[in-house]
C-alpha positions in Angstrom: 15.5 20.4 2.9 15.7 22.4 -0.3 17.6 21.8 -3.3 18.3 24.6 -5.2 18.0 22.4 -8.9 14.7 21.4 -7.1 13.9 25.0 -6.7 14.7 26.1 -10.3 12.6 23.5 -11.3 9.7 24.1 -9.6 10.1 28.1 -10.5 10.0 27.3 -14.3 7.2 25.1 -13.8 5.3 28.1 -12.0 6.3 30.3 -14.3 4.8 28.4 -17.2 1.1 30.0 -17.9 -0.5 26.6 -18.9 1.2 25.2 -15.8 -0.7 28.2 -13.5 -3.8 27.7 -16.2 -3.4 23.4 -15.4 -3.4 24.3 -11.5 -6.7 26.0 -11.9 -8.2 23.6 -13.9 -8.0 21.1 -11.3 -9.6 23.3 -8.9 -12.6 23.2 -11.2 -12.2 19.9 -11.9 -12.9 19.0 -7.7 -16.4 18.1 -8.3 -15.6 15.7 -11.2 -12.9 14.1 -8.6 -15.3 13.5 -6.0 -17.8 12.2 -8.2 -15.5 9.4 -9.5 -14.5 9.4 -6.1 -18.0 8.0 -4.8 -18.7 6.3 -8.3 -15.9 3.9 -7.4 -16.4 3.3 -4.0 -19.7 1.8 -4.6 -17.9 -1.1 -6.6 -16.8 -3.5 -4.4 -13.1 -4.9 -4.3 -13.0 -7.5 -1.6 -9.1 -8.6 -1.1 -8.5 -11.0 -4.3 -11.8 -10.4 -6.1 -10.7 -6.7 -7.7 -12.1 -7.9 -11.3 -15.3 -5.4 -11.1 -13.7 -2.6 -10.1 -10.6 -3.0 -12.5 -13.1 -3.2 -15.6 -14.5 -0.5 -14.6 -11.3 1.8 -13.9 -9.4 0.3 -17.5 -12.4 1.9 -19.4 -12.0 5.0 -17.2 -8.4 5.1 -18.5 -8.8 4.2 -21.9 -11.6 7.1 -22.4 -8.8 9.7 -20.9 -7.1 8.3 -24.0 -4.1 6.4 -22.6 -2.3 4.6 -25.2 -1.7 0.6 -24.5 -3.9 0.3 -21.7 -4.2 -3.5 -20.5 -5.2 -5.6 -17.4 -2.3 -7.9 -16.7 -2.7 -11.4 -15.9 -2.4 -10.2 -11.7 -5.0 -8.3 -12.7 -3.6 -4.4 -12.3 -5.1 -2.3 -14.6 -2.5 0.2 -16.4 -2.1 2.3 -19.8 1.0 5.0 -20.6 0.9 8.3 -21.9 4.3 8.7 -24.0 6.9 11.5 -23.5 9.7 12.3 -26.1 11.6 9.1 -25.6 14.4 11.3 -23.7 13.3 10.8 -19.9 13.0 8.5 -17.0 9.8 5.9 -17.0 7.6 6.7 -14.0 4.8 4.6 -12.6 2.2 6.6 -10.9 -0.6 4.5 -8.9 -3.4 3.6 -6.8 -4.4 0.5 -5.5 -7.9 -1.2 -5.9 -8.6 -3.5 -3.4 -10.4 -2.8 0.1 -10.4 -4.6 3.2 -13.6 -5.6 3.1 -15.0 -8.8 2.6 -17.6 -9.7 -0.5 -20.9 -8.3 0.2 -19.8 -5.3 2.7 -22.5 -2.5 1.9 -20.5 -0.3 0.4 -23.2 2.4 -0.8 -21.9 6.0 0.3 -23.8 8.3 2.4 -23.6 12.0 2.8 -24.3 13.7 5.8 -23.0 18.0 6.2 -20.9 17.8 3.4 -18.7 14.3 4.7 -18.5 11.4 2.6 -19.4 8.1 4.3 -18.9 4.3 3.0 -16.7 1.2 3.5 -13.6 2.5 1.6 -14.5 5.8 0.4 -10.5 7.2 1.2 -8.8 3.9 1.3 -7.5 3.8 -1.2 -10.4 4.6 -3.5 -9.9 8.5 -3.4 -6.2 7.6 -4.3 -7.5 6.4 -7.4 -9.8 9.1 -8.5 -7.1 11.4 -7.9 -4.6 9.7 -10.4 -7.8 10.2 -12.8 -7.6 13.9 -11.9 -4.0 14.1 -12.5 -4.1 12.2 -15.7 -7.4 14.7 -16.7 -4.5 17.7 -16.1 -2.0 16.3 -17.8 -4.0 16.0 -20.5 -4.9 19.6 -20.5 -1.9 20.9 -19.7 -1.2 19.2 -22.9 2.5 19.7 -22.5 4.7 17.3 -24.3 6.7 15.6 -21.2 10.2 14.4 -21.5 10.0 11.4 -19.7 6.8 8.5 -20.0 4.2 7.9 -17.6 2.5 4.9 -16.6 -0.9 5.4 -14.8 -2.6 2.5 -12.9 -4.5 0.9 -10.1 -2.9 -2.1 -8.2 -4.2 -4.9 -7.0 -3.3 -7.1 -3.8 -1.8 -3.5 -1.4 -4.2 -5.0 1.6 -3.8 -7.4 4.2 -3.0 -11.3 2.7 -2.8 -9.5 -1.0 0.8 -8.9 0.2 2.0 -6.3 -2.6 0.8 -9.2 -5.2 -0.2 -6.7 -7.7 3.1 -4.1 -7.5 5.3 -8.0 -7.3 3.8 -8.5 -10.5 4.5 -5.2 -12.4 7.9 -4.7 -11.5 8.6 -8.4 -12.2 7.2 -7.8 -15.4 8.3 -4.0 -16.2 11.9 -3.6 -16.0 12.7 -0.4 -17.6 10.7 1.4 -14.7 13.0 4.5 -13.2 10.3 6.3 -10.5 7.3 4.8 -8.7 4.5 6.9 -7.1 2.0 5.7 -4.9 -1.3 7.6 -4.6 -2.6 6.4 -0.6 -2.4 7.4 2.7 -3.8 10.6 4.7 -2.3 13.8 4.5 -1.4 16.5 1.4 1.3 17.4 3.1 2.8 13.8 3.6 5.8 11.9 1.9 6.8 8.0 2.8 9.9 7.6 2.0 10.5 4.5 4.4 8.7 1.2 4.3 8.0 -1.2 7.0 8.6 -5.0 6.3 6.4 -8.0 7.5 6.4 -11.9 7.3 3.1 -12.8 8.7 1.9 -16.7 9.2 -0.8 -19.0 10.0 0.6 -21.8 12.5 -1.7 -24.6 12.8 -1.2 -27.5 15.8 -2.8 -30.6 15.3 -3.2 -33.6 17.4 -5.6 -36.4 17.9 -8.0 -34.8 20.0 -10.3 -36.9 22.5 -12.9 -36.2 25.6 -11.5 -34.0 28.4 -11.9 -36.9 30.8 -12.2 -40.5 29.4 -9.0 -39.6 26.9 -7.6 -37.3 29.4 -3.3 -37.8 29.5 -2.8 -36.8 26.0 -1.5 -33.6 24.1 -3.8 -30.8 23.3 -3.6 -28.8 20.7 -5.1 -25.8 22.5 -2.7 -26.6 25.0 0.4 -26.3 22.7 -0.9 -22.6 20.8 -1.0 -21.1 24.5 2.7 -22.6 25.1 3.3 -20.5 21.8 1.6 -17.5 22.7 2.6 -17.2 25.9 6.4 -17.5 25.2 6.1 -15.1 21.8 4.4 -12.1 24.1 7.7 -12.4 26.4 10.0 -11.4 23.1 12.1 -9.0 23.3 12.5 -6.5 20.3 14.6 -3.3 19.6 13.0 0.1 19.5 15.4 1.4 16.9 14.9 -0.1 14.7 11.3 -0.5 15.2 10.5 -4.4 14.8 7.3 -5.5 16.6 5.0 -8.8 17.1 1.5 -9.8 17.7 -0.5 -12.6 17.4 -3.5 -11.6 15.4 -6.3 -14.5 15.5 -6.5 -17.4 17.3 -8.8 -20.3 17.1 -9.3 -24.1 17.9 -10.9 -26.6 19.9 -14.8 -28.1 19.3 -16.1 -28.2 22.5 -15.5 -26.8 26.5 -15.0 -30.5 27.4 -12.9 -31.8 24.3 -9.0 -32.0 24.0 -8.1 -29.9 20.8 -7.3 -31.8 18.3 -6.2 -28.6 15.8 -5.8 -25.1 16.9 -4.3 -21.8 15.4 -2.6 -18.5 15.0 -2.1 -16.2 12.7 0.9 -14.0 13.7 2.2 -10.5 11.6 5.9 -9.5 12.7 7.0 -6.2 11.4 10.4 -4.6 10.9 12.0 -1.3 9.6 15.2 -3.3 9.2 15.8 -6.9 7.5 18.5 -8.0 9.8 16.1 -7.6 12.7 13.2 -8.8 11.2 15.0 -12.2 10.0 16.4 -12.1 13.9 12.7 -12.1 14.9 11.0 -14.7 12.3 14.1 -17.1 13.4 13.0 -16.6 17.2 9.7 -17.4 16.4 9.8 -20.2 14.6 11.7 -21.7 17.3 9.1 -21.0 19.7 6.4 -22.6 17.7 8.8 -25.5 17.4 9.4 -25.6 21.0 5.7 -25.2 22.1 4.4 -28.5 20.4 7.7 -30.3 21.7 6.8 -29.4 25.2 3.0 -30.5 24.7 4.5 -33.3 23.3 6.6 -34.3 26.3 4.3 -33.3 29.0 2.5 -36.2 28.2 5.0 -38.8 26.9 3.9 -38.1 23.2 4.7 -37.4 20.0 1.3 -36.5 18.0 1.6 -32.6 18.3 2.8 -31.8 14.7 2.7 -28.0 13.3 2.0 -26.6 10.2 3.6 -23.5 9.5 2.2 -21.3 6.5 4.3 -18.2 5.8 1.9 -16.0 3.8 3.1 -12.5 3.9 6.3 -10.8 3.1 6.6 -7.4 2.5 10.3 -6.2 2.4 11.6 -3.5 4.4 12.9 -0.7 2.2 15.1 2.8 2.8 16.2 5.3 0.4 18.2 9.2 1.7 15.1 11.8 2.8 17.9 14.1 -0.2 16.8 11.1 -2.9 15.6 13.0 -6.0 12.2 11.7 -5.7 11.7 12.6 -1.9 13.2 16.2 -3.1 10.7 16.6 -6.0 7.6 15.7 -3.6 8.9 18.0 -1.1 9.1 20.5 -3.7 5.7 19.9 -5.2 4.1 20.2 -1.8 5.5 23.1 -1.1 4.2 25.0 -4.0 0.5 24.5 -3.4 0.3 22.6 0.1 2.7 23.8 2.6 5.1 22.7 4.6 5.8 18.9 3.7 5.9 16.3 6.5 7.5 13.3 5.8 6.6 10.4 7.4 7.7 7.6 9.5 8.2 4.0 7.9 5.2 1.9 7.3 3.8 -0.9 4.7 2.7 0.7 1.2 2.7 -0.4 -2.3 6.2 1.6 -2.3 8.0 -0.9 -0.2 8.8 -3.4 -2.9 10.4 -1.1 -6.0 12.2 0.7 -3.2 13.3 -2.9 -2.1 14.4 -3.3 -5.6 16.8 0.2 -5.5 13.6 1.8 -7.9 13.2 5.3 -6.0 10.0 5.1 -4.5 7.1 7.0 -2.6 3.7 7.0 -1.3 2.3 10.7 -1.1 -1.1 11.4 1.1 -4.3 12.3 -0.4 -5.8 15.1 -0.2 -9.1 16.3 1.9 -9.7 14.7 5.7 -10.1 11.3 6.4 -10.9 9.1 9.3 -12.1 5.0 10.7 -9.9 3.7 7.8 -10.9 -0.5 7.6 -13.9 0.0 9.5 -17.5 0.3 8.2 -17.8 4.1 10.2 -14.9 5.2 7.5 -15.4 8.4 6.5 -13.9 11.3 4.1 -13.9 15.2 3.8 -13.6 16.4 0.2 -13.6 19.9 1.3 -10.5 21.7 -0.4 -9.0 17.9 -1.6 -8.0 19.3 -4.9 -4.7 20.3 -3.5 -3.8 16.8 -3.6 -4.1 16.4 -7.2 -2.8 19.5 -7.4 0.5 18.4 -5.5 0.9 14.9 -7.5 0.5 16.5 -10.6 3.4 19.2 -9.7 5.4 16.1 -8.2 4.5 14.0 -11.5 5.6 16.6 -14.2 9.2 17.7 -12.2 9.9 13.9 -12.2 9.9 13.4 -15.8 10.1 17.0 -16.9 8.6 19.1 -19.4 10.0 19.7 -23.0 11.2 23.5 -23.4 10.6 24.1 -19.6 12.4 21.8 -16.9 14.5 19.2 -16.9 13.9 15.8 -15.1 14.3 15.6 -11.4 14.8 11.9 -11.9 17.6 10.1 -13.9 17.2 7.2 -16.2 17.9 4.2 -13.8 17.8 2.1 -16.7 20.2 2.6 -19.3 
């Protein structure tokens, strides 16, 4: 998958003494990066309640000398390192939020060199690597051609629905490329985005006693009809298209005809057309289930409340896109053979759907049990993640007098 201009760019960068010294600096900075990772992990960042961690991260960006550091109205924090003004503007970020609810014990423990804590990897390691990249850029002290915005975003997980990157790109129309530091594997490049729609469905009726009021519709029965029909949906294998009923609730006791019942549903596809077709079929099923339950009891009391709380657009770009090639070349220099990952859902989905070149690059080190209380992280050799991110970034924005930017200015 080699590209001659990418190869020659990285050859010039790797031939530069200061770049080589900076890669050594990153390795020597490893313990500090891990210490920051631990410190940030121990600041809670539940969904929609990331502010305490965001304020801490904002101060860290300020302490590293970035210009115009700010927290926007959505809760993202970011600052800029200006280039010569003749190159592209790149936003590189990691997400501030975790999946864990408020009150979760996020204390970090260590055993045999392995770190354990909810959120120790996803995506606190990304935040720590981002800070490490800033220190590396500061250490190199070479003038970049393009501008670099470093930041932490909110709302990447779950019901956050990418609200952070959506707000950022709504406010900042002059971004030419985006890198998200997230996902396992320092060799990994995510360049495709899986889209998803998420729904809360609530069915409501009059309810009553199971014996004395028998003969009226039940919200749980209507819900059951819907779930049964949903489970029989046929979807395409390619483009991969999926569905699941994630949560189910309803009723008040064993001897009650349910007044209310509900479910959350996740619909996903790598293709917008297939996602929209699946959504239409799903909504027809939900409405039909209420109708069938009413018809069964010659009634009209069951109603449906449909709340769409998630909309992550699917997105794609060619594997030979310059931003993918730049990441590929950077990984080859310090990690080994790059791996082009399949489509998943990350912060890169949204800018990619806008036509902005975007990738999600994997973390250094090893991790496991993400999104569980037993999440763990092995920092052995993890500095290669920072080295790779540093090289990918400077490859994209260019270094004055050394290399031209691999990324073109999208916004003229």
